[in-house]
C-alpha positions as CSV (number, residue, x, y, z in Angstrom):
1,M,112.5,29.6,111.8
2,Y,113.0,33.3,111.0
3,H,115.6,35.4,112.6
4,P,116.3,39.1,112.1
5,E,119.9,38.8,111.2
6,T,121.3,42.2,110.1
7,G,123.7,43.7,107.7
8,D,125.3,46.3,109.7
9,G,122.2,48.1,110.4
10,W,119.9,50.8,109.1
11,A,122.3,53.2,110.8
12,S,123.8,54.5,107.7
13,R,121.2,57.1,106.7
14,P,121.1,60.9,106.2
15,T,120.5,62.5,109.6
16,S,117.7,64.4,108.1
17,W,115.9,61.1,108.0
18,N,116.8,60.1,111.5
19,K,115.7,62.4,114.4
20,L,116.9,60.9,117.6
21,G,117.3,62.1,121.2
22,S,115.9,65.4,122.3
23,G,114.6,66.5,118.9
24,E,118.2,66.7,117.5
25,T,119.1,65.1,114.2
26,G,121.6,62.4,113.8
27,G,121.6,60.8,117.3
28,G,120.4,61.1,120.8
29,D,122.7,64.1,121.7
30,F,124.6,64.7,118.5
31,D,125.9,68.2,117.9
32,Q,125.5,68.9,114.2
33,T,128.1,71.4,113.0
34,S,129.9,72.0,109.8
35,K,133.2,70.4,109.1
36,G,136.2,72.6,109.0
37,K,138.8,72.5,106.2
38,T,142.3,71.2,106.7
39,P,145.1,73.5,105.5
40,K,147.0,72.0,102.6
41,P,150.6,71.0,103.5
42,P,153.6,71.3,101.2
43,V,153.8,68.9,98.2
44,H,156.5,66.3,98.7
45,P,158.7,65.6,95.6
46,I,157.7,62.0,95.6
47,Y,154.4,63.0,94.1
48,L,156.2,64.0,91.0
49,L,156.8,60.3,90.5
50,A,153.1,59.7,91.1
51,G,152.4,62.1,88.2
52,V,154.7,60.0,86.0
53,A,152.8,56.9,87.1
54,L,149.5,58.6,86.2
55,D,150.8,59.4,82.7
56,A,152.2,55.8,82.4
57,R,148.9,54.4,83.2
58,A,147.4,56.2,80.2
59,H,150.0,54.8,77.8
60,T,150.8,51.3,79.1
61,S,149.1,48.2,80.2
62,R,147.8,47.9,83.7
63,P,150.5,45.4,84.9
64,V,153.2,47.9,83.8
65,F,151.5,50.7,85.6
66,H,151.5,48.6,88.9
67,R,155.1,47.7,88.5
68,L,155.9,51.4,88.2
69,L,154.0,52.1,91.3
70,H,156.1,49.5,93.2
71,W,159.2,51.7,92.6
72,I,157.7,54.1,95.2
73,D,158.4,53.5,98.8
74,Y,154.9,52.9,100.3
75,R,155.1,55.1,103.3
76,P,151.6,56.1,104.5
77,S,151.7,59.5,102.9
78,V,152.8,58.1,99.6
79,F,150.2,55.4,99.5
80,Q,147.5,58.0,100.1
81,I,148.3,59.7,96.9
82,C,148.6,56.4,95.0
83,S,145.2,55.3,96.2
84,L,143.8,58.5,95.0
85,L,145.4,58.0,91.6
86,A,144.2,54.4,91.2
87,P,140.8,55.3,89.7
88,I,141.9,58.4,87.8
89,H,141.9,58.5,84.0
90,L,144.1,60.8,81.9
91,R,141.2,63.2,81.3
92,Q,141.0,63.7,85.1
93,A,144.7,64.6,85.4
94,P,143.9,68.0,87.0
95,I,142.8,66.1,90.1
96,L,146.5,65.2,90.6
97,A,147.4,68.7,91.8
98,D,144.7,68.8,94.4
99,A,145.4,65.2,95.5
100,A,149.1,65.9,96.0
101,A,148.4,69.1,97.9
102,M,146.1,67.3,100.2
103,A,148.5,64.5,101.0
104,V,150.6,64.7,104.1
105,A,154.4,65.0,104.0
106,P,156.4,62.3,105.7
107,D,157.2,64.4,108.7
108,Q,153.5,65.3,109.3
109,K,150.7,63.4,111.0
110,Q,147.2,63.4,109.7
111,R,144.3,63.4,112.1
112,P,141.6,61.0,111.1
113,A,138.1,62.3,110.4
114,G,136.0,62.5,113.5
115,S,138.9,62.6,115.9
116,S,139.6,65.4,118.3
117,S,142.5,66.8,120.3
118,A,141.6,64.2,122.9
119,S,142.4,61.4,120.5
120,P,145.4,59.1,121.4
121,H,148.6,60.1,119.7
122,L,148.8,57.7,116.7
123,R,152.1,56.9,115.2
124,V,151.8,55.1,111.8
125,H,154.7,52.6,111.2
126,D,153.6,51.4,107.8
127,T,150.8,51.3,105.3
128,I,150.9,48.3,103.0
129,L,149.0,47.4,99.9
130,V,147.5,43.9,100.3
131,A,146.4,42.2,97.1
132,P,144.7,38.9,96.6
133,S,147.3,36.2,96.0
134,P,147.3,34.6,93.5
135,S,145.5,37.4,91.6
136,P,142.0,36.5,90.3
137,P,140.9,37.6,86.8
138,E,139.3,41.0,86.1
139,T,135.7,41.0,87.5
140,S,132.7,43.3,87.6
141,L,129.8,42.7,90.0
142,P,126.7,44.9,89.4
143,L,125.1,46.4,92.4
144,T,121.6,44.9,93.1
145,F,118.6,46.6,94.5
146,F,119.7,45.5,98.0
147,D,123.1,47.1,97.4
148,I,122.0,50.4,95.8
149,I,120.2,51.4,99.0
150,W,123.7,51.9,100.6
151,L,125.4,53.7,97.7
152,N,125.9,57.0,99.5
153,S,126.0,55.6,103.1
154,P,128.9,56.2,105.4
155,P,131.2,53.2,106.0
156,V,130.7,50.6,108.7
157,E,133.6,50.7,111.2
158,R,134.4,47.8,113.6
159,L,137.0,47.6,116.3
160,L,138.3,44.4,117.8
161,F,140.4,44.7,121.0
162,Y,142.9,42.0,121.9
163,R,145.1,41.5,125.0
164,L,148.7,40.5,124.1
165,A,150.8,38.4,126.4
166,P,153.8,40.1,128.0
167,D,156.2,38.0,126.0
168,A,154.2,38.2,122.7
169,D,156.3,38.5,119.5
170,V,154.7,41.6,118.1
171,A,156.7,41.6,114.9
172,T,155.5,38.0,114.2
173,I,151.9,38.8,115.0
174,I,151.9,41.8,112.6
175,S,153.6,39.7,109.9
176,N,151.1,36.9,110.2
177,L,148.2,39.3,110.0
178,K,149.6,40.8,106.9
179,D,150.5,37.5,105.2
180,S,147.2,35.9,105.9
181,L,145.3,38.8,104.4
182,H,146.5,37.9,101.0
183,K,144.9,34.5,101.4
184,A,141.6,35.9,102.8
185,F,141.3,38.4,99.9
186,R,141.9,35.6,97.4
187,V,138.4,34.2,98.1
188,F,136.9,37.7,98.8
189,Y,138.7,39.4,95.9
190,P,135.8,41.7,94.9
191,L,136.3,43.5,98.2
192,A,139.8,44.4,97.1
193,G,138.4,46.3,94.1
194,R,136.5,49.5,94.0
195,L,133.0,50.9,93.5
196,R,132.5,52.7,90.2
197,L,129.8,53.8,87.8
198,T,129.4,51.1,85.1
199,P,131.0,52.3,81.9
200,G,128.5,53.5,79.4
201,T,125.7,54.0,82.0
202,S,124.5,56.9,84.1
203,D,122.8,55.1,86.9
204,R,124.3,51.6,87.1
205,Y,127.1,50.9,89.6
206,E,129.4,47.9,90.1
207,L,132.2,46.5,92.2
208,Y,135.1,46.4,89.8
209,Y,138.2,44.3,90.5
210,S,141.3,44.3,88.2
211,P,144.5,42.3,88.8
212,G,146.8,44.4,90.9
213,D,144.0,46.1,93.0
214,A,144.7,46.0,96.7
215,V,143.5,47.0,100.1
216,T,145.3,49.3,102.6
217,F,146.6,47.7,105.7
218,T,147.9,50.2,108.2
219,V,150.2,49.3,111.1
220,A,150.2,51.9,113.8
221,E,151.0,52.4,117.5
222,C,149.4,54.6,120.2
223,D,152.1,56.0,122.4
224,D,149.6,57.8,124.7
225,G,149.6,56.5,128.2
226,D,145.8,56.5,128.3
227,A,145.7,54.1,125.3
228,D,145.8,51.0,127.5
229,I,143.9,47.8,126.6
230,D,141.8,47.8,129.8
231,G,140.6,51.4,129.4
232,L,139.9,51.2,125.6
233,A,138.1,47.9,125.8
234,A,136.0,48.7,128.8
235,G,132.2,48.5,128.7
236,D,131.9,51.6,130.8
237,P,131.3,55.0,129.0
238,R,134.5,56.2,127.3
239,E,135.3,58.9,124.9
240,V,134.7,58.1,121.2
241,A,137.7,60.3,120.4
242,K,140.0,57.8,122.1
243,I,138.9,54.9,119.8
244,G,137.9,56.8,116.6
245,T,141.5,57.0,115.3
246,L,141.9,53.2,115.5
247,V,139.7,52.6,112.5
248,P,141.1,53.5,109.0
249,P,139.4,55.6,106.3
250,L,138.5,54.0,103.0
251,A,140.7,54.9,100.1
252,E,139.5,57.7,97.8
253,G,138.1,56.7,94.5
254,G,135.7,54.0,95.6
255,G,137.6,52.0,98.1
256,L,135.6,49.2,99.6
257,F,137.7,47.8,102.5
258,A,140.4,49.1,104.8
259,L,142.2,47.6,107.7
260,Q,144.4,48.9,110.6
261,A,146.3,47.1,113.3
262,T,147.2,49.4,116.2
263,L,149.5,48.4,119.1
264,L,148.3,49.9,122.3
265,S,150.1,51.3,125.3
266,A,153.2,49.3,126.2
267,R,152.3,46.9,123.4
268,R,150.1,45.0,125.8
269,G,147.1,45.2,123.5
270,L,146.2,45.3,119.9
271,A,143.2,46.9,118.2
272,I,142.2,45.7,114.7
273,G,140.1,48.3,112.9
274,V,137.9,47.3,109.9
275,T,136.2,49.7,107.6
276,V,133.7,48.5,104.9
277,H,131.6,50.3,102.3
278,H,128.1,49.0,102.9
279,A,127.2,49.0,99.2
280,A,129.7,46.1,98.8
281,C,128.3,43.7,101.3
282,D,126.3,43.4,104.5
283,G,127.4,42.5,108.0
284,S,127.0,38.8,107.3
285,N,129.6,39.1,104.6
286,S,132.1,41.3,106.3
287,T,132.2,39.1,109.4
288,H,132.5,36.1,107.2
289,F,135.6,37.7,105.8
290,L,136.9,38.3,109.3
291,H,136.4,34.6,110.2
292,T,138.2,33.6,107.0
293,W,141.1,36.0,107.8
294,A,141.3,34.8,111.4
295,A,141.4,31.1,110.3
296,A,144.2,31.9,107.8
297,C,146.2,33.7,110.4
298,S,145.8,31.1,113.2
299,G,146.2,28.1,110.9
300,T,142.7,26.7,111.7
301,E,140.1,25.3,109.3
302,A,138.7,28.1,107.1
303,P,134.9,28.5,106.7
304,P,133.4,27.8,103.3
305,P,134.1,30.5,100.7
306,P,131.6,33.2,99.7
307,V,129.3,32.6,96.7
308,I,130.2,35.3,94.2
309,D,127.3,35.5,91.7
310,R,125.0,38.4,91.4
311,T,122.9,36.7,88.7
312,L,121.4,34.6,91.6
313,L,119.3,37.7,92.7
314,A,116.5,38.5,90.3
315,D,114.8,41.9,90.2
316,P,111.5,41.3,88.4
317,R,109.9,44.4,90.1
318,G,112.5,46.8,89.0
319,L,113.4,47.7,92.5
320,Y,116.9,48.9,91.6
321,N,115.4,51.9,89.7
322,V,113.0,52.6,92.5
323,F,115.6,52.6,95.2
324,Y,118.2,54.5,93.0
325,Q,115.7,57.3,92.4
326,E,114.5,57.6,96.0
327,A,117.9,57.2,97.8
328,P,119.4,60.5,98.8
329,S,122.4,61.9,96.8
330,T,125.8,62.4,98.4
331,D,125.1,66.2,98.7
332,E,121.9,65.4,100.6
333,M,123.6,63.2,103.1
334,E,124.0,65.4,106.2
335,F,125.9,63.3,108.7
336,A,126.1,64.3,112.3
337,K,129.3,65.5,113.6
338,M,130.3,64.0,116.9
339,S,130.8,66.3,119.8
340,A,134.2,66.4,121.5
341,D,132.7,64.7,124.6
342,Q,130.8,62.0,122.7
343,L,130.7,58.7,124.7
344,F,130.4,55.0,123.8
345,A,129.3,52.4,126.3
346,T,128.2,48.8,126.3
347,F,125.2,47.4,128.2
348,T,124.9,43.7,128.8
349,L,121.8,41.6,129.2
350,S,122.5,38.2,130.7
351,K,120.6,35.0,129.7
352,D,118.7,35.3,133.0
353,D,117.8,38.9,132.2
354,L,116.4,37.9,128.8
355,Q,114.5,35.0,130.3
356,R,112.9,37.3,132.8
357,I,111.9,39.7,130.0
358,K,110.2,36.8,128.1
359,E,108.3,35.8,131.3
360,V,107.1,39.3,131.9
361,V,105.8,39.6,128.3
362,A,104.1,36.2,128.4
363,D,102.4,37.0,131.8
364,E,101.2,40.4,130.6
365,A,99.8,38.8,127.4
366,A,97.9,36.3,129.6
367,R,96.6,39.1,131.8
368,R,95.4,41.1,128.8
369,G,93.8,38.0,127.2
370,V,95.8,38.3,124.0
371,A,98.1,35.9,122.2
372,P,101.7,36.3,123.4
373,P,104.1,37.8,121.0
374,R,106.9,35.6,119.7
375,C,109.5,36.8,122.2
376,S,113.0,35.4,121.2
377,S,116.1,36.6,122.9
378,L,116.7,39.1,120.1
379,V,113.1,40.4,120.4
380,A,113.6,40.7,124.2
381,T,116.8,42.6,123.7
382,F,115.4,45.0,121.1
383,G,112.3,45.6,123.2
384,F,114.1,46.3,126.4
385,V,116.7,48.6,124.8
386,W,114.0,50.5,122.9
387,S,111.8,51.0,125.9
388,C,114.8,52.3,127.9
389,Y,115.8,54.5,125.0
390,Q,112.4,56.1,124.7
391,R,112.1,56.6,128.5
392,A,115.4,58.4,128.5
393,K,114.2,60.6,125.7
394,E,110.9,61.4,127.4
395,S,112.7,62.4,130.6
396,C,114.2,65.4,128.9
397,G,111.2,66.2,126.7
398,S,110.5,65.5,123.0
399,G,108.8,67.6,120.4
400,E,108.2,64.8,117.9
401,G,104.9,63.2,117.0
402,P,102.8,60.6,119.0
403,M,104.4,57.5,117.3
404,T,108.0,56.3,117.2
405,C,109.8,53.5,115.4
406,I,112.6,51.0,115.9
407,L,114.2,50.1,112.6
408,F,116.3,46.9,112.1
409,P,117.4,44.8,109.2
410,V,116.2,41.3,108.4
411,N,118.3,38.8,106.4
412,H,116.3,37.6,103.5
413,R,118.7,35.2,101.8
414,S,116.6,32.1,102.6
415,R,113.3,33.9,101.6
416,M,114.2,35.0,98.1
417,K,112.7,33.0,95.2
418,P,114.8,31.0,94.5
419,P,116.6,31.2,97.9
420,L,120.1,32.6,97.9
421,P,123.0,30.7,99.4
422,E,123.7,31.5,103.0
423,R,127.2,32.8,102.0
424,Y,126.0,34.9,99.0
425,L,128.4,37.9,98.7
426,G,126.3,41.0,98.7
427,N,123.6,42.8,100.6
428,C,120.4,40.9,101.2
429,V,118.8,42.7,104.1
430,G,115.5,44.6,104.3
431,P,114.1,46.9,106.9
432,A,111.7,45.8,109.7
433,F,109.6,48.7,111.1
434,G,108.4,48.4,114.7
435,M,105.9,51.2,115.5
436,A,104.5,52.1,118.9
437,P,102.9,55.1,120.7
438,K,105.5,57.0,122.6
439,S,103.2,57.4,125.6
440,E,102.9,53.6,126.0
441,L,106.6,52.8,125.2
442,A,107.9,55.2,127.8
443,V,105.9,53.7,130.7
444,A,108.3,52.1,133.2
445,G,107.7,48.5,134.1
446,V,105.4,46.0,132.4
447,G,103.5,48.4,130.2
448,G,106.4,49.8,128.2
449,L,108.3,46.5,127.9
450,F,105.2,44.6,126.6
451,T,104.5,47.4,124.1
452,A,108.0,47.3,122.8
453,C,108.4,43.6,122.5
454,A,105.0,43.2,120.9
455,A,105.9,45.8,118.3
456,V,109.3,44.2,117.5
457,A,107.8,40.8,117.1
458,S,105.0,42.2,114.8
459,A,107.7,44.0,112.7
460,I,109.5,40.8,112.1
461,D,106.3,39.0,111.0
462,E,105.5,41.9,108.7
463,A,109.0,42.0,107.2
464,V,109.0,38.2,106.5
465,R,105.5,38.4,105.0
466,D,106.1,41.4,102.7
467,I,109.3,40.1,101.0
468,G,108.6,39.7,97.3
469,T,105.5,41.9,97.4
470,S,104.7,45.5,96.4
471,S,105.3,46.5,100.0
472,M,109.1,46.5,99.2
473,D,108.6,49.4,96.8
474,A,107.7,51.7,99.8
475,W,110.7,50.8,102.0
476,L,112.5,54.1,101.6
477,D,109.3,56.1,101.8
478,R,108.4,54.4,105.0
479,I,111.9,55.2,106.4
480,K,111.4,58.9,105.6
481,E,107.9,58.9,107.0
482,A,108.9,57.2,110.2
483,S,112.0,59.4,110.7
484,A,109.7,62.4,111.2
485,N,108.6,60.8,114.5
486,G,112.0,59.6,115.6
487,I,113.8,56.3,114.8
488,L,116.0,54.1,116.9
489,S,118.0,51.9,114.4
490,V,120.0,48.8,115.0
491,A,123.3,47.5,113.7
492,G,125.1,44.2,114.1
493,S,123.8,40.7,115.0
494,P,124.6,38.0,117.6
495,R,124.8,35.5,114.8
496,F,128.0,37.1,113.5
497,R,129.9,35.4,116.3
498,V,132.4,38.3,116.6
499,Y,133.8,37.0,119.9
500,E,135.0,33.9,118.2
501,L,137.5,35.8,116.0
502,D,140.8,34.3,117.2
503,F,143.8,35.3,115.0
504,G,146.1,33.0,117.0
505,F,146.5,35.2,120.1
506,G,143.2,34.7,121.8
507,R,139.6,35.9,121.6
508,P,138.8,39.6,121.5
509,L,138.2,41.4,124.8
510,K,135.8,43.7,123.1
511,V,134.2,44.3,119.7
512,D,132.6,47.6,118.9
513,I,130.8,49.0,115.9
514,V,132.3,52.5,116.2
515,S,130.3,54.0,113.3
516,V,127.1,54.0,115.4
517,A,128.7,57.0,117.2
518,R,128.0,59.0,114.0
519,T,124.6,57.5,113.1
520,G,122.7,57.3,116.3
521,A,122.1,53.5,116.1
522,V,122.7,50.9,118.7
523,A,125.0,48.0,118.0
524,V,124.0,44.4,119.0
525,A,126.3,41.4,119.5
526,E,126.4,38.2,121.5
527,S,127.8,38.7,125.0
528,R,131.4,37.8,125.6
529,S,131.1,37.5,129.3
530,C,127.9,35.4,129.6
531,I,126.7,32.6,127.4
532,G,123.3,33.2,126.0
533,G,123.5,37.0,126.8
534,M,123.5,40.0,124.5
535,E,125.7,43.2,124.3
536,V,124.3,46.5,123.2
537,G,126.6,49.4,122.2
538,V,125.2,52.9,122.7
539,S,126.8,56.3,121.8
540,L,125.5,59.5,123.3
541,Q,126.8,62.7,124.9
542,P,127.4,62.6,128.6
543,A,123.9,63.9,129.7
544,G,122.1,61.5,127.4
545,M,124.3,58.6,128.5
546,D,123.5,59.3,132.1
547,R,119.8,59.2,131.4
548,Y,120.0,56.0,129.4
549,R,122.2,54.2,131.9
550,K,119.8,55.1,134.7
551,C,116.8,53.8,132.7
552,F,118.7,50.6,131.8
553,T,120.0,49.8,135.3
554,D,116.6,50.6,136.9
555,G,114.9,48.3,134.3
556,I,117.3,45.4,135.2
557,A,116.7,46.0,138.9
558,W,112.9,45.9,138.4
559,L,113.2,42.6,136.5
560,H,114.9,41.0,139.4
561,Q,112.7,42.4,142.0
562,R,109.6,40.7,140.5
563,S,108.6,37.5,142.3
């Protein structure tokens, strides 16, 4: 049985490829503006020691270099410069001056990218280096053709919100989270390394891990009265600026993974932010890591470890070269800048809602005298969301072409020849393209819903059929071509079971893929509130959110008014 499991979505694309909303690039209502430059603060004397460490790295063995770094007090600002130095060779020493100048002195606070003045006031208590323990041997994992697609993509950012008991021992919770990370990274050790160009090559990239490599784990606190767990974890529209600072940036120099634990107002809640470079792994892997970490922290049975072997994935068609040549460079990646009033909201489809969608589709197929599309719960979700999205766009006008596309990833591990293990560590998702006429998709009621679900089901059939054929060569060309007519992309999957992530203090109240606020995708997960239901996260500006919410609620009401 096929199932369109995703990585973390085809959301991570240059906005020049993805025209969404009212003819704007980068998302339904994104305001694309240039990024301002942050003034350089004074250089702290501690960075002189970092310079000594850089010189020591060039003349001593790596273990000695890391022992030297441990002389430094790892305050957040100090770690930032050390993480910048980690990939630097002696010939790159001039970078040191700029890196030091960009770092933040201990008495200053750095505003994370994408945040605004409306962001909750974040106080960083500690930034810790977490290394796999015990340390695995030096390892290099070459990027495959599935990985190289994501080389220049923005990171995937997840947020998990938890309510803490009034008598919760916060110090113990943070300590357990930190200590269990060492164990989790022991089996996922490549994610503690960095992305680099393979030495001696000009177009081959790899994940490189060396003993002593580590991941940043930031411990912070929101001392803003608005940063309460109920408000931040709500499904109603809320400002992205209030949650954007709760996810950490990746370390400079090819960092693959970063984590942040933020205590919320009155310490009644905890937000765990997870940032992942998509070239390292897909959503199946990153959530597998989270389940491993949660088990280590709560003392429950751990899931089976990942399979770390890139030789299992053959490339007889030379797709690595095709995708490397066609993928946009970093300079060509024009990411949308979120507006100050950008919103994020979650819309829920219950099991009953999904069943009614399936019945509508089956009845309409019978009325038309055609074979009914294979309408699973995921097909029903994608179809309903897509039809609502297009209707919301059409209500304010659209200057794009006559066709539009929904783009979502399909997990191909079981379809490779030979099949890959379910827990293979690395990307193994390909795009599915659902195409439909805008005029049909935007029709309210049966017509638009049937068109959407039929197109989604057909896209899955095509994606499964084309794997291993010459059709794969044209993936990126098809994305570019479809983007000219508008694309709605999808991130996440209900099969990731994110609402089962219990670190020992209960299941999450809310899980969001925050990065869709920058990419214009929708985020899909299983519903926490109703068994068999689905959650869909959407990020738009207020006017676009109002239009989408009206289309969604009207659609649900129509489903339940039918006899």
